[in-house]
N, C-alpha and C positions, 0 to 999 in steps of 0.2 A: 499721365506720368511724365515727369520732367526728363529730358534727354540731355546728355553731356555733349557739347560740341566736339567735333573731331580734333580741332586744334588743341583743345584742353586735354583730351585723351592722349594725343601725341606728345604733348609737353610733359604730362604725368609719366608716360611710359619712358621717355628719355631721362627724366629725373630719377626714376627707379633704376633704370639701366646704369646711369652714372653712379648711383649709390652702390649698386651691386659691384660695379667695377672697382670703386674705391675700397669697399670692404674686402673684396677678393685679394687685392694687392696688399691690404693691411694684414690679412691672415697669412699670406705667403712670404711677406718680407723677412721674418726670422728664418724661413727655410733657405732663402737665397743667401742670407748672411752666414748661415751654417755651411752652405756649399762653398763659399769663399774660404772660410776658415779650414774646412776639411781639405780642400785642394791645396791650400798653402802648406798644411802639415804634411800631406802626402809627397809633395814636391820636395820638401825639405827632409824627407825620410824620417818623419816623426809620426807617431800614432795620432796625436792631436784629438780634438773633440769630434764627436759624431755629427751626422747631418742634422739631427734634431736637438742638438745641445742647446741652442738658443731658446727653443720652446721649453725645455726643462728648466733653464735658468729663469725664464719669465714666470713660469708656474711657481717656482720656489720663492721668487721675490713677491709675488702676489699674496703669499701666505704670511708674509712678515709685516712688521709694523713700520709705518713711516716715522722716521726720526729726523727732525730738522734742527739746525743750530738755533740757539736762543736768539741770536742777532739777526736771523734771516727774516726778510720782509715778505710782502705780498707777492713780489715778482718771483721769488723762489717757489712759492706755492702754486702759482698759476702757470709757470713755465711748461710743465709736462702737457697740460691741456692745450696750450697754444701750439706746441710742437705737433701734437697729433692732429689738431684741428686744421692748422694751416696747410700741412702737407696732404691731409686727406681731401681737402677742397681741391687742391691741384690734381690729385689722382682721379677725382670724379669728373674733371673737365677735359682730360687729355683724350685725343683720338687714338686709342690703343688698339682695340679690337675691330674698329671700323675706321674708315677714312674721315669720318665726321665726328665732331665733338658731341658727347651726350648732353652736356650742359654748356651751351655756347657762351654764356655770360662770363664764365671763369676760364675760358680757353684762350683768352687774349694774352699775347706775349708780355705786355706791360703788367697786366694783373699778376701773372705767374712770377715775374721778377720781383714784384713787391711782396708777394707771399713768401718767397724764398728769403728776402731781406728780413721780413718779420720773424721767420724761423731763426735765422742766424743772430738777429738782434737779441731776442729773448734768451737764446741759448748762451750767448756771451754775457749778457747783463746779469743772468742768474748767478754766474760765478762770482761777480763782484758783490751781488746782494747778500751772499752768504757770509761775507766778511772773513773768508778763509784766504790766507795768502797763497796757498797752493792752487786753490780754485781760481784766484785772480790771475795767476800766471797762465793757467789753462785758457782763461777767457781772453787774455791778450794774444795768445797764440791763435785762437780761433778768429779773432778780428783781423790779425795779420794775414792769415791764410785767405780770408774773404777778400781783403784788399788786393791780394796778389792774383786771385783766380777769377773773381767775379767780372772784372772788365773783359777778360777773354771770353767768358761765357756769354755776356750780354752782347758784345760786339759781333761775335760769330753768329749768334741767333739773329741779330739785327740785319746783318748782310743777307742771310738766307731769307728773312722776311721781306727785305727790299727787292730781292730777285723774284720773290713770289707775288709781290704786289699787295701783301696783307700781313698784319701782325697776328692774325687769328691762326692758331695751330692747325685747326681743321682745314682751313683753306690752303695753308702751306703744304700739309700732308697730301691733299688731293692734287695740288698743282705739281708737286714733285712726282707723284705716282703716275700722273698722266703725261709726263715729260713736257709740260708747258712752261717750264722754268726759263727765265731769261738769265743771261750771263752764267752759263754752266761752269766755267772755270772758276769763277768767284765762289760758286756754291761748293765746289769740291774742296777748294782751299779752306773755306769757312768750316766745312765739315771736319777737316783735319784739326783745326783749332778747337772746334767743339768737342771732338773726341778727347783731346788733351785735357780740356776743362772737366769733362765728365769723369775721366780717370782720376783727377785730383779730388773731385767732389765725392767720389765713391770711397775715399779714405784709403787709398793704396799707398804702398811704399813708393817714393821716399817721404811722402807727405803725412803718413800715419802708419802706425804699426799696431795691429790688433792685439798682439800679445803684450803691448806696453801702452794700453789705452790711457792710463792716468798720466803717463809721461807727456803725451802729445795732445791729441784732439780733445779727449774727454776729461781734461782737467776740471772743467766747470762742474762735473758730476761728483766730485769728491765727497760732498756733504749729503748726497742723496742716498736713499735706501728704500726698501720695501716696494709697494705698488708704484710710487712715483718714479723710482729708478727703472722699474719694468716698463712703464709707459714711455720713458725717455729712450730706452733701448729699442723699443718698437718704432718710435718716431725716427730715430737715426737710421735704422735699417730700412724703413719705408722711404726716407729721403734718398738714400743711395739707390734704391730700386726705381724711384720716380725719375731721378737724374738720368739713369740708364734708359728708362722708358721714353723720356723726351727725345733722346738721341735716336732711338728706334723709330718713333712716330714722325720725327722731322726729316731725318736723313734716309732711312730705309723703311718707308711705309708700305712696301710691296707685300702683298698677301693679306692685307687688312680687308675686311668685308666692304663691299661697295653698296650693299643693300641691307636693310634692317630686317632680316629674316632669321629664324632660329638656326637653320643649317649654315647660312653664311657667317653669322656671328660666332657659331661654334668653331668653324674652320679658322676664322680670323683670330679667335682666342688661342687656338692651338698653335698657329703659326707665330703669334706674338710671343708666347712663352718659349717656343723653340729659339727664336731670335734673342730673347732676353737671356736664356741659359747660355747660348753661344757667346754673347757679349760678356757675361760674367766669367766664362772660362778663358776667353782671350785676355781679358783684363788681369785675371789671376796669373796666367802664364807670363804675360809681360811684366807684371809686378815682381815675379820671382826670378826674372832674368836680369834685374838691375840691382845695384847696391843701395843700401840705405844712405841717406844724405842728411847732413846736419840741418836742423830746421832753419837756422839763420842763413843758409845758402840756398834755400828753396827759391828765393827771388831771382837767382841767376837762371833757374830753369823756367820759371813761370814767365819771365820776360820774353822767352822764345815763343811761347804759346801766344802771348799778346801780339808779338811781332807778326805771327802768321795770320792772326785775325785782322790786323791792320793791312797786311798785304792783300787779303781777300777784299777788304773795303776799297782799296786802291784799284784793284782789278774791276770791281763793280763800277767805279767812277769812270773808268775808261771804256766800259761796255764789254768786257771780256767774261 
């Protein structure tokens, strides 16, 4: 009887664990989106939607028919699948419940940046592909926001990677958790810049407003309906969750499992969701403590975040 080598069994186990991790986040993404909306409404003394409202919206959309503009091309049709696929691959590779990446090949920082770029590119280009003027305006806003925020996100992560000596998120997570990081001041400053970029990418005020989605970030979705719209809503919620998860896994990896056993992974999973919930609550409280800003003035705010990331890089160059 043929036996399967231990290396293959271990690889299969990690792939299955990565798939479980990605699917779990996919299923819980609407829950955390609902948590943000519910907290925002409570802070503003409104009744607002319930915690499970996003699930109800998705189920309702799944029962309806896809209606696409006559002028829409192939990009509009495949965009929902690209959004779900690209962000799900990232979710499968992140070191979330353990200090080590389940799927090492997709946990590299460069790979993750390209997958995020693919996500934003298709999300933006789909608005232009629909030939809707309103969707085109939303697409231009999305591209503008990406140009303003992504340099801060990339540079802050690059500084942390340089201090850890690797671009692999699993190595970075383990290096920070074991206090083997070099240039700790640079890492702390880069973590502040990363927190700013995460806040923006999570779609918070003044960069987005959930109750006026079509006005700002989600303009490209004007022509979508039915299951395709439901998939996009899931993809956007999952992206916000993954952005927050990257911050947790890179900056505060403490509590993640150090060994691949059932009890250790269970505890690591519990601690991860505690940290994730706390991060959503903090972001929501901060969001509701600031005023809404005109979209054209957001560059004045994002330049400060980029300046902080540049300062972190300078501190790294001088060895601090």
